[in-house]
C-alpha positions as CSV (number, residue, x, y, z in Angstrom):
1,M,32.4,-2.3,-11.0
2,P,31.5,-4.8,-8.2
3,I,28.2,-6.3,-8.2
4,V,27.3,-4.7,-4.8
5,T,28.4,-1.2,-6.1
6,R,26.1,-1.9,-9.0
7,R,22.9,-2.7,-6.9
8,L,23.5,0.1,-4.7
9,R,24.0,2.6,-7.7
10,D,20.5,0.8,-9.5
11,P,17.3,3.3,-8.7
12,D,15.2,0.5,-8.9
13,I,16.7,-1.3,-5.8
14,N,17.9,2.0,-4.0
15,P,15.3,4.1,-3.3
16,C,17.2,7.1,-1.7
17,L,20.0,6.9,-4.4
18,S,19.6,11.0,-4.7
19,E,19.4,11.2,-1.0
20,S,22.8,9.1,-0.6
21,D,24.4,11.2,-3.2
22,A,23.5,14.4,-1.7
23,S,25.1,13.3,1.5
24,T,28.1,12.1,0.3
25,R,28.6,15.2,-1.8
26,C,28.0,17.2,1.3
27,M,30.6,15.5,3.1
28,D,33.1,16.0,0.1
29,E,32.2,19.7,0.1
30,N,32.4,20.1,4.0
31,N,35.9,18.4,4.7
32,Y,34.1,15.5,6.4
33,D,32.4,17.8,9.2
34,R,29.6,15.7,9.7
35,E,27.6,18.6,11.7
36,R,27.4,20.5,8.9
37,C,25.8,17.6,6.5
38,S,23.6,16.5,9.5
39,N,20.3,18.1,7.7
40,Y,21.3,15.4,4.4
41,F,21.9,12.6,6.9
42,L,18.3,13.1,8.7
43,K,16.7,13.3,4.9
44,Y,18.3,9.9,3.9
45,K,17.4,8.4,7.4
46,N,14.1,9.4,6.6
47,C,13.9,8.3,3.2
48,R,14.8,4.7,4.5
49,R,12.3,4.7,7.1
50,F,9.3,5.7,4.7
51,W,10.6,3.2,1.9
52,N,11.3,0.5,4.4
53,S,7.4,1.0,5.7
54,V,6.3,0.7,2.2
55,M,8.1,-2.3,1.5
56,I,7.0,-3.9,4.8
57,Q,3.6,-3.1,3.8
58,R,3.8,-4.6,0.3
59,R,5.4,-7.5,1.6
60,Q,2.2,-8.1,4.2
61,N,0.0,-7.5,1.2
62,G,1.5,-10.4,-0.9
63,V,2.7,-7.5,-3.4
64,Q,5.7,-8.6,-5.6
65,P,8.2,-6.9,-5.7
66,S,8.1,-5.6,-2.2
67,M,10.2,-2.8,-3.4
68,P,8.2,-0.7,-5.9
69,T,10.2,0.0,-8.8
70,A,11.7,3.4,-9.6
71,A,8.1,4.2,-12.0
72,E,6.1,2.9,-9.1
73,R,7.6,5.0,-6.5
74,D,7.5,8.1,-8.8
75,E,3.5,7.2,-9.0
76,I,3.2,7.2,-5.1
77,L,5.1,10.3,-4.6
78,R,2.9,12.0,-7.2
79,A,-0.1,10.7,-5.4
80,M,1.1,12.2,-2.3
81,Q,1.6,15.7,-3.7
82,K,4.5,16.0,-1.4
83,M,7.5,14.6,-0.3
84,P,6.8,12.4,3.0
85,Y,10.3,12.8,4.0
């Protein structure tokens, strides 16, 4: 598997892996009709926007790595007690 593909499939690097998989699965199931999958695309977009803002905030605060690991992301979401996206 190419390095780029492995990085995109790595849950520590890609915080929106499940949303990405859900939108791809929807496209496969609906014969690539984008209108039927718009909710999945919106959820993915909101996920990326949320984790990007977290990454920017961590960078500004000097926290390394700038993207939280999968375990840290789970803790953040648990602390929020609901999905922010």
